[in-house]
Backbone as CSV, one residue per row, in Angstrom:
resi,resn,N_x,N_y,N_z,CA_x,CA_y,CA_z,C_x,C_y,C_z
1,MET,164.112,214.925,97.015,164.343,213.829,96.323,164.605,214.162,94.468
2,SER,164.799,212.847,93.588,164.764,213.484,92.472,163.360,213.429,92.088
3,THR,163.950,213.809,90.263,161.987,213.814,89.716,162.034,212.520,89.341
4,ARG,163.224,211.591,88.901,163.520,210.288,88.054,162.867,208.964,89.602
5,GLY,163.200,209.418,90.809,162.279,208.588,91.891,161.438,209.090,91.823
6,SER,160.700,210.378,91.924,159.229,210.229,91.889,158.451,209.459,90.672
7,ARG,159.016,209.766,89.477,158.508,209.116,88.218,158.445,207.334,88.581
8,ALA,159.851,206.528,89.324,159.164,206.136,89.051,158.215,205.550,90.472
9,VAL,158.219,206.002,91.395,157.427,206.337,92.794,155.964,206.042,91.960
10,ALA,155.350,206.660,91.340,154.255,206.970,90.342,154.193,206.027,89.702
11,ALA,154.617,205.954,88.938,155.052,204.433,87.551,154.643,203.330,88.758
12,SER,155.282,202.957,89.426,154.907,201.868,90.103,154.556,201.609,90.988
13,PRO,153.192,201.898,91.471,152.575,202.145,92.753,152.485,200.636,93.270
14,THR,152.702,200.478,92.857,151.894,198.238,92.761,153.470,198.182,94.023
15,SER,154.551,198.459,93.616,156.050,197.990,94.041,155.456,198.615,95.339
16,ALA,155.395,199.711,95.506,155.360,200.049,97.120,154.202,199.977,97.944
17,GLN,153.271,199.350,97.470,152.014,198.350,98.126,151.457,197.663,97.547
18,PRO,151.043,196.280,97.051,150.597,195.650,96.607,149.293,195.209,96.744
19,THR,148.648,195.065,95.568,147.027,195.590,95.478,146.418,194.269,95.884
20,PRO,145.759,193.815,96.440,145.266,192.508,97.481,144.110,191.876,96.339
21,ARG,143.913,191.275,95.837,143.428,189.871,94.756,142.630,189.908,95.846
22,VAL,141.141,190.052,94.932,139.687,189.595,95.518,139.506,188.009,94.908
23,ALA,139.141,187.348,95.871,138.941,185.577,95.460,138.132,185.534,94.252
24,SER,137.893,185.192,92.925,136.762,185.130,92.224,136.207,183.849,92.878
25,PRO,134.659,184.208,92.474,134.149,183.157,92.816,134.285,181.544,92.074
26,GLN,133.999,180.615,92.821,134.016,179.261,91.633,133.506,179.454,91.024
27,ARG,133.615,178.971,89.624,132.542,178.488,88.674,132.854,177.275,88.782
28,GLN,131.113,177.149,88.224,130.464,175.146,87.783,130.919,174.699,86.559
29,PRO,131.339,173.489,86.426,131.529,173.317,84.961,129.947,173.489,84.694
30,ALA,130.397,173.624,83.264,128.958,173.300,82.271,128.536,172.345,82.049
31,ALA,127.384,171.685,82.218,126.835,170.459,81.806,126.717,170.350,80.841
32,ARG,127.882,170.048,79.977,127.942,169.315,78.364,128.736,168.342,78.395
33,TRP,128.810,167.313,77.148,129.458,166.313,76.648,130.387,166.826,75.599
34,SER,131.296,165.908,75.785,132.281,166.065,74.669,131.661,165.222,73.494
35,ARG,131.813,165.646,72.392,131.333,164.792,70.872,131.451,163.349,71.450
36,ARG,132.344,163.043,71.925,132.778,161.564,71.877,131.870,161.034,72.992
37,ARG,131.906,161.407,73.981,131.090,161.053,75.247,129.390,161.384,74.688
38,GLY,129.217,162.250,73.748,127.639,162.036,73.478,127.081,161.072,72.640
39,VAL,128.297,161.058,71.714,127.944,160.050,70.864,127.893,158.166,71.492
40,LEU,128.289,158.017,72.501,128.604,156.925,73.418,126.974,156.921,74.329
41,GLY,126.856,157.853,74.749,125.985,157.725,75.433,124.944,157.757,74.541
42,GLY,124.455,158.296,73.424,123.111,158.198,72.590,123.170,156.678,71.886
43,PHE,124.311,155.900,71.825,124.297,154.549,71.455,123.691,153.804,72.829
44,ALA,124.534,153.988,74.221,124.118,152.775,75.163,122.723,152.974,75.453
45,ALA,122.492,154.573,75.498,120.768,154.489,75.336,119.958,154.006,74.471
46,PHE,120.082,154.466,73.014,119.125,153.684,71.908,119.554,152.000,72.556
47,ALA,120.939,151.310,73.024,119.970,149.917,72.840,119.460,149.331,74.118
48,VAL,119.398,150.196,75.347,118.675,150.394,76.189,117.256,149.806,76.128
49,LEU,116.874,151.089,75.097,115.447,151.202,74.701,114.906,150.188,73.906
50,GLY,116.014,149.850,73.208,115.772,148.318,72.240,115.165,147.353,73.045
51,PHE,116.585,146.907,74.262,116.371,145.737,74.625,114.773,145.715,75.371
52,VAL,114.660,147.120,76.368,113.337,147.015,76.907,112.114,146.843,75.950
53,ALA,112.331,146.909,74.456,110.939,147.069,74.321,111.126,145.767,73.493
54,ALA,112.369,144.718,73.160,111.832,143.572,73.176,111.786,142.930,73.865
55,TYR,111.959,143.070,74.969,111.588,141.853,76.451,110.181,142.178,76.876
56,ILE,110.093,143.927,76.805,108.554,143.718,77.543,107.253,143.979,76.475
57,GLY,108.137,144.266,75.200,106.697,144.308,74.159,105.901,142.461,74.306
58,PRO,106.419,141.745,73.485,105.455,140.109,73.564,104.936,140.202,74.988
59,THR,105.734,140.392,76.092,105.453,139.827,77.436,104.363,140.902,77.906
60,GLY,104.712,142.080,77.977,103.056,142.945,77.891,101.649,142.557,77.467
61,LEU,102.179,142.312,75.808,100.968,141.808,75.187,100.195,140.656,75.762
62,ALA,101.597,139.460,76.467,100.778,138.154,76.647,99.801,138.517,77.771
63,LEU,100.446,139.440,78.961,99.789,139.802,80.286,98.636,140.525,80.082
64,ALA,98.879,141.496,78.828,97.303,141.974,78.209,95.866,141.127,78.251
65,GLN,96.692,140.534,77.309,95.459,139.466,76.621,95.446,138.425,78.116
66,ALA,96.246,137.698,79.106,95.792,137.065,80.063,94.613,138.061,80.963
67,SER,94.825,139.156,80.870,93.973,140.281,81.797,93.143,140.310,81.382
68,ASP,92.784,140.738,79.866,91.609,140.694,78.961,90.764,139.371,79.068
69,ASP,91.768,138.489,79.371,90.415,136.723,78.647,90.042,136.733,80.716
70,ASP,88.725,136.033,80.345,88.128,135.799,81.935,88.701,134.751,81.593
71,SER,88.823,133.445,80.849,88.585,131.947,81.087,89.757,131.598,81.555
72,ALA,91.051,132.391,81.647,92.230,132.219,82.189,92.523,132.175,83.561
73,VAL,92.397,130.755,83.948,93.263,130.572,85.617,94.686,130.068,85.891
74,SER,94.512,130.509,86.922,96.404,129.836,87.361,95.866,128.823,87.372
75,LEU,97.499,127.612,87.180,97.298,126.218,87.701,97.042,126.139,89.386
76,TYR,97.476,126.832,89.799,97.199,127.087,91.799,95.755,127.171,91.683
77,ALA,95.353,128.198,90.924,93.510,128.528,91.514,92.930,127.214,90.851
78,SER,93.482,126.863,89.548,92.271,125.214,89.084,92.632,124.248,90.128
79,SER,94.341,123.987,90.484,94.183,123.110,91.221,93.052,122.999,92.262
80,LEU,93.013,124.196,92.777,92.356,124.337,94.667,90.880,124.167,94.244
81,GLY,90.570,124.935,92.969,89.012,125.004,92.664,88.595,123.410,92.578
82,ASP,89.116,122.368,91.878,89.471,121.081,91.503,89.330,120.525,92.857
83,VAL,90.035,120.482,93.804,90.082,119.866,95.119,88.494,120.050,95.851
84,GLN,88.519,121.614,95.849,87.399,122.138,96.777,86.112,121.664,95.866
85,THR,86.462,121.418,94.499,84.584,120.602,94.396,84.448,119.224,94.650
86,ARG,85.760,118.515,94.490,85.224,117.186,94.732,85.468,117.020,96.357
87,ALA,85.662,117.451,97.058,85.982,117.736,98.546,84.545,117.351,98.932
88,GLY,83.489,118.848,98.521,82.516,118.799,99.154,81.345,119.018,98.219
89,ASP,81.631,118.147,97.351,80.225,117.656,96.243,80.481,115.904,96.521
90,GLU,80.108,116.031,98.425,79.600,114.092,98.566,78.312,113.929,97.791
91,ASP,77.558,114.767,98.058,75.834,114.069,97.579,75.845,114.400,96.546
92,ALA,76.637,114.607,94.987,76.645,114.509,94.026,76.620,113.178,93.552
93,PRO,75.352,113.468,92.490,74.735,111.825,92.079,75.772,110.938,90.983
94,VAL,76.147,109.571,91.548,77.268,108.662,90.331,76.682,108.395,89.448
95,ALA,77.136,108.622,87.811,76.833,108.916,87.329,76.942,106.814,86.633
96,GLU,75.852,106.726,86.035,75.526,105.100,85.647,76.654,104.829,84.828
97,PRO,77.082,103.410,84.718,77.945,102.916,84.128,77.544,102.833,82.470
98,ALA,78.209,103.355,81.636,78.144,102.990,80.443,77.173,101.511,79.562
99,ALA,75.999,101.036,79.003,75.409,100.048,78.735,76.866,99.620,77.941
100,LEU,76.868,98.098,77.266,77.450,97.700,76.526,77.001,97.146,75.303
101,ASP,77.118,97.244,74.134,76.579,96.410,73.194,77.171,95.382,72.668
102,ARG,76.177,94.390,73.279,76.193,93.301,72.937,75.778,92.555,71.279
103,GLY,75.518,93.823,70.806,74.956,92.984,69.311,75.935,92.498,68.522
104,THR,77.401,92.668,68.220,78.862,92.110,67.863,79.252,90.757,68.520
105,TYR,78.795,90.517,69.381,79.308,88.788,70.147,78.464,88.634,71.266
106,SER,78.445,87.330,71.116,77.831,86.962,72.487,79.068,86.363,74.112
107,VAL,78.427,85.841,74.554,78.982,86.032,76.094,78.638,84.249,76.204
108,TYR,79.231,83.173,76.525,79.282,81.808,76.846,79.579,81.904,78.324
109,VAL,78.903,81.519,79.012,79.087,81.190,80.696,79.070,80.041,80.869
110,LYS,80.228,79.462,81.293,80.305,77.716,80.903,79.657,77.319,82.409
111,PRO,78.722,76.642,82.295,77.778,76.037,83.334,78.192,74.969,84.559
112,LYS,78.300,75.275,86.123,78.749,74.683,86.600,78.139,72.853,86.928
113,PRO,79.034,72.316,87.230,78.648,70.609,86.973,77.810,70.727,88.252
114,THR,76.693,69.780,88.349,75.972,69.245,89.087,76.473,68.332,90.048
115,PRO,76.636,69.270,91.384,77.622,68.129,92.466,76.917,66.821,92.783
116,THR,77.811,65.899,92.672,77.815,64.140,93.098,76.690,64.620,94.030
117,PRO,75.540,63.492,94.579,75.059,63.220,95.846,76.119,62.118,96.438
118,VAL,76.195,62.507,97.836,77.170,61.758,98.385,76.536,61.182,99.309
119,ALA,76.618,59.514,99.277,76.013,58.759,100.674,75.608,58.940,101.569
120,THR,74.662,58.626,102.282,74.885,59.288,103.805,75.622,58.096,104.322
121,ALA,76.745,58.101,105.598,77.151,56.813,106.025,75.720,56.385,107.001
122,SER,76.114,54.891,106.903,75.247,53.933,107.671,75.784,53.218,108.653
123,SER,77.143,53.224,108.519,77.356,52.497,108.867,79.170,52.772,110.186
124,SER,79.924,52.381,110.749,80.938,52.850,111.146,82.240,52.989,110.302
125,SER,81.424,51.916,109.460,82.788,52.084,108.475,83.021,53.069,107.863
126,GLY,81.837,54.063,107.282,81.839,55.898,107.187,81.074,54.917,105.692
127,GLY,80.868,54.342,104.887,80.372,53.991,103.078,78.621,54.012,103.634
128,TRP,78.293,53.622,102.821,77.123,53.741,102.164,76.465,52.155,102.211
129,ARG,75.790,52.285,103.129,75.185,50.092,102.733,74.108,50.038,102.634
130,PRO,73.927,48.912,101.238,72.768,48.398,100.821,71.801,47.749,101.699
131,PRO,70.421,48.214,101.350,69.603,47.264,102.196,68.694,45.930,101.523
132,PHE,68.768,45.002,102.313,68.733,43.462,102.535,67.137,43.599,101.732
133,VAL,67.251,42.836,100.148,66.222,42.283,99.768,66.188,41.144,99.695
134,THR,64.672,40.097,100.273,64.870,38.555,99.855,65.132,38.636,98.467
135,PRO,66.187,37.254,98.551,66.488,36.692,96.974,65.124,36.154,96.409
136,ASP,65.088,35.737,95.093,64.400,34.958,94.677,64.719,33.970,94.937
137,PRO,63.713,32.552,95.231,64.155,31.121,95.513,64.375,30.421,94.053
138,GLY,65.935,29.370,94.417,66.539,29.267,93.157,67.505,29.809,92.287
139,SER,67.459,31.390,92.380,68.200,32.095,92.106,69.840,32.174,92.641
140,ALA,70.956,32.698,92.172,71.696,32.543,92.714,72.072,33.182,93.867
141,GLN,71.535,33.913,93.561,71.486,35.068,95.113,70.748,34.340,96.349
142,ALA,69.921,33.746,95.945,68.852,32.550,96.925,70.112,31.279,97.384
143,ILE,70.643,31.130,96.617,72.042,29.944,96.685,72.630,30.716,97.838
144,ALA,73.464,31.906,97.833,74.291,32.771,98.320,73.796,32.906,99.444
145,TYR,72.707,33.620,99.534,71.706,33.561,101.077,72.192,32.635,102.080
146,ASP,71.780,31.048,101.925,72.076,30.419,102.436,74.007,30.093,102.939
147,MET,74.120,30.116,102.442,76.203,30.157,102.524,76.286,31.561,102.991
148,VAL,76.165,31.992,102.964,75.811,33.600,104.078,75.409,33.473,105.641
149,LEU,74.465,33.004,105.603,73.523,32.122,106.826,74.527,31.358,107.530
150,ALA,74.978,30.516,106.815,75.863,29.397,107.443,77.179,29.348,107.542
151,ARG,77.910,30.653,107.273,79.033,31.031,107.955,78.757,32.113,108.937
152,GLY,77.346,32.720,109.417,77.238,33.202,110.825,77.294,34.750,110.291
153,TRP,76.665,34.884,108.955,76.730,36.875,108.859,75.220,36.632,108.778
154,GLY,75.134,38.307,108.958,73.724,38.405,109.253,73.138,39.038,107.135
155,ASP,71.638,39.050,107.880,71.508,39.901,106.267,71.678,41.446,106.023
156,ASP,72.446,41.853,106.780,73.267,42.910,106.571,74.514,42.478,105.586
157,GLN,75.167,41.576,105.750,76.206,41.088,105.201,75.640,40.456,103.619
158,PHE,74.910,40.099,103.966,74.296,39.373,102.054,73.683,40.760,101.505
159,ALA,73.201,41.764,101.897,72.894,42.936,101.405,74.416,43.609,100.478
160,CYS,75.446,43.551,101.638,76.721,44.017,100.937,77.042,43.045,99.838
161,LEU,76.445,41.528,100.277,76.786,41.097,98.735,76.559,41.276,97.733
162,VAL,75.363,41.164,97.610,74.065,41.438,96.250,74.701,42.665,96.132
163,ALA,74.975,43.713,96.918,75.766,44.886,96.035,76.568,45.079,95.403
164,LEU,77.613,43.811,96.115,79.021,43.943,95.735,79.026,42.998,94.087
165,TRP,78.581,41.790,93.802,78.455,41.711,93.136,77.832,41.762,91.929
166,LYS,76.976,42.363,92.062,75.869,43.160,91.219,76.802,43.658,90.486
167,LYS,77.365,44.542,91.201,78.655,46.022,89.938,79.671,45.125,89.644
168,GLU,80.304,43.988,90.182,81.186,43.474,89.389,80.702,42.685,88.150
169,SER,79.613,41.455,87.952,79.015,40.868,87.210,77.487,40.687,86.770
170,GLY,77.192,41.419,88.104,75.318,41.325,87.257,75.314,39.764,87.798
171,TRP,75.132,39.199,88.694,75.013,37.624,88.839,75.136,37.127,88.108
172,ARG,75.896,37.044,87.023,75.911,36.404,85.594,77.171,35.450,85.548
173,VAL,76.761,34.016,85.357,77.648,33.022,85.713,78.636,33.375,84.964
174,ASN,78.496,33.460,83.548,79.318,34.117,82.345,79.937,35.317,82.052
175,ALA,79.967,36.355,83.452,80.253,37.550,83.326,81.644,37.500,83.040
176,TYR,82.251,37.924,81.526,83.924,37.800,81.336,84.105,39.286,81.043
177,ASN,85.648,39.432,81.685,85.744,41.162,81.538,87.135,40.646,80.703
178,ALA,86.881,41.611,79.061,88.383,41.019,78.593,89.370,41.511,78.668
179,GLY,89.500,43.052,79.101,90.554,43.798,79.647,91.531,43.287,80.716
180,SER,90.390,42.480,81.528,91.175,42.049,83.100,91.485,40.325,82.814
181,GLY,90.526,39.797,82.066,90.385,38.212,82.287,89.895,37.956,82.957
182,ALA,88.907,38.809,84.461,87.764,38.257,85.147,86.916,37.256,84.442
183,TYR,86.468,36.414,85.493,84.865,35.433,84.872,84.586,35.341,86.354
184,GLY,83.116,35.205,85.635,82.344,34.692,87.119,81.666,35.612,87.845
185,ILE,80.457,35.268,88.790,79.994,35.884,89.691,80.793,36.891,90.455
186,PRO,81.909,35.430,91.032,82.858,36.636,92.107,83.787,37.787,91.185
187,GLN,83.868,37.441,89.609,85.168,38.231,89.032,86.228,37.476,89.220
188,ALA,86.656,36.506,89.623,87.276,35.894,89.918,88.576,36.492,88.651
189,LEU,90.486,36.622,89.170,90.823,36.941,88.183,93.016,36.212,88.665
190,PRO,92.823,35.146,87.634,91.965,34.304,86.629,90.839,33.622,86.912
191,GLY,89.865,33.689,86.094,88.785,32.614,86.384,88.970,31.151,87.001
192,SER,90.276,31.003,86.562,90.757,29.680,86.487,91.258,29.106,87.940
193,LYS,91.354,30.219,88.816,91.003,30.439,90.337,90.426,29.261,91.376
194,MET,89.177,29.736,90.493,88.026,28.892,91.278,87.492,27.453,91.021
195,ALA,88.468,26.804,90.246,88.624,25.320,90.167,88.871,24.694,91.512
196,THR,89.703,25.377,92.538,89.848,24.758,93.838,88.827,24.505,94.405
197,ALA,87.213,25.505,94.176,86.103,25.071,94.576,85.082,24.039,94.065
198,GLY,85.793,23.460,92.719,85.138,22.271,91.541,85.760,22.457,90.540
199,ALA,85.085,21.651,90.245,85.629,21.476,88.559,84.492,22.326,87.569
200,ASP,83.218,22.906,87.591,82.080,23.070,86.708,82.996,24.564,87.353
201,TRP,83.427,25.408,87.612,83.841,26.757,88.470,83.308,27.450,87.141
202,GLU,83.088,27.314,85.582,82.792,28.040,84.436,81.269,28.040,84.207
203,THR,80.961,26.967,85.014,79.217,26.810,84.429,78.133,26.695,86.149
204,ASN,78.708,26.525,86.918,78.000,26.098,88.311,77.889,27.341,89.232
205,PRO,77.162,28.288,89.125,76.302,29.960,90.330,77.547,29.087,91.722
206,ALA,76.835,28.160,92.531,77.117,27.624,93.912,78.731,27.560,93.767
207,THR,79.398,26.960,92.717,80.936,26.279,92.774,81.321,28.123,93.095
208,GLN,80.788,28.670,92.156,81.361,29.967,92.158,81.626,30.611,93.724
209,ILE,80.136,30.973,93.914,79.857,31.732,94.919,80.416,31.071,96.441
210,ALA,80.760,29.926,96.515,81.884,29.500,97.748,83.178,29.892,97.509
211,TRP,83.639,29.286,96.461,85.028,30.178,95.848,84.847,31.722,96.475
212,GLY,83.934,32.564,95.526,83.634,33.691,96.388,83.746,34.343,97.693
213,LEU,82.954,33.935,98.541,82.734,33.801,99.943,84.244,33.420,100.741
214,GLY,84.786,32.688,100.091,86.144,32.148,100.754,87.183,33.050,100.859
215,TYR,87.443,33.765,99.613,87.681,34.685,99.299,87.739,35.990,99.884
216,ILE,86.642,36.433,100.292,86.408,37.817,101.241,86.336,37.720,102.557
217,SER,85.776,35.988,102.559,86.274,35.421,104.389,87.941,36.470,104.747
218,GLY,88.646,35.575,103.575,90.230,35.755,104.042,90.652,36.826,103.766
219,ARG,90.419,37.342,103.165,90.610,39.175,102.290,90.572,39.841,103.206
220,TYR,88.988,40.089,103.753,88.149,40.870,104.013,87.601,40.883,105.506
221,GLY,87.195,40.053,105.700,86.636,39.447,107.010,84.816,38.822,106.524
222,SER,84.550,39.747,105.625,83.069,39.737,105.737,82.474,40.446,104.382
223,PRO,81.647,40.782,104.008,81.129,40.917,102.790,80.591,42.224,102.541
224,CYS,80.358,42.914,103.241,80.502,44.350,103.855,81.603,45.596,104.373
225,GLY,83.184,44.318,104.454,84.234,45.121,104.233,84.762,45.047,102.737
226,ALA,84.067,43.579,102.444,84.577,44.162,100.361,83.985,44.893,100.174
227,TRP,83.247,45.113,100.038,82.152,46.228,99.770,82.500,47.620,99.996
228,ASP,82.960,47.792,101.662,83.395,49.502,101.692,84.623,49.309,101.135
229,HIS,85.759,48.540,100.665,86.836,48.482,100.141,87.003,48.864,98.685
230,SER,85.864,48.573,98.094,85.133,48.361,96.728,84.795,49.805,96.478
231,GLN,84.333,50.752,97.134,83.473,51.784,97.146,84.664,52.826,97.094
232,ARG,85.550,52.673,98.155,86.914,53.839,98.649,88.091,53.751,96.798
233,THR,87.804,52.059,96.764,89.210,51.587,95.204,88.559,51.754,93.962
234,GLY,87.399,51.051,94.375,86.232,50.553,92.975,86.887,48.809,92.620
235,TRP,88.041,48.525,92.932,87.519,47.076,93.336,88.016,46.451,94.592
236,TYR,87.769,45.373,94.551,88.031,44.260,95.869,88.924,43.040,95.806
C-alpha cells in the first residue's frame, strides 16, 4: 500500500466510517415579542384598562354609595313592604276627613215642598164628598135644597151641590167671570143660556138654580157626579 493512500485514509477518517450525529435537544422559542407586536399589545391593554375604568368607575361609585345609604330600598322591597303593611294593618284607625272651612261661602239647601194633603175617599166614586149643612131659610141654598129633594135626591146630593157652586160662584146671583163669560150661581156659559128657565135669569136665583139642576141632571146624572168631575178636571 502506498504512502499516499495512507495519508488519504488518515486524513479522511470519516470517509471510511461516518461519524454518527447526536440529536441536539429541541430548543424552546424565547418568550419575547417583536417590536411591532409589543406596541400593538401595549396599546390594546391600555385601551381595555381605560374602558374598564370608565365603565366600572361611576357604576362602582354608585353601588358603593347605595350600599352605604341605609335608606335606599329596591323597588321590589318597597312594593312588598307596602303590600304587607296594608294587608296586615286592618285594625289601624281611620283618619277623620278634614273639616271644611265654610267661612268664605254659604250653603243653600232648597226646602222640600210641603205635601198637599189628600182627601180621604168617602164614596165609591173615589173623591171627597162635602158634609150636609142645613141651609139658611130664604137663602139661595134653601131654594136649591127644596128643588133637590123634589128631584128625588138626598142630603148627600145637596151637600155636593153646595160645594160645587160655592167653588164656581160663591152662590152669588151676579157672579161674572170676565175671562170666560160665565155668569150666575151655576156659572152658565154664556149666561144667556139660562133664559130657557126664565126671562129673569140675570137676577132671580130660583131661575138660575132650576136651569143649573137641569144641566147637571142631563150631563152628570146628579150633583155628586158633577162634583166628582169638577174635582178631577177643575170644571163641570
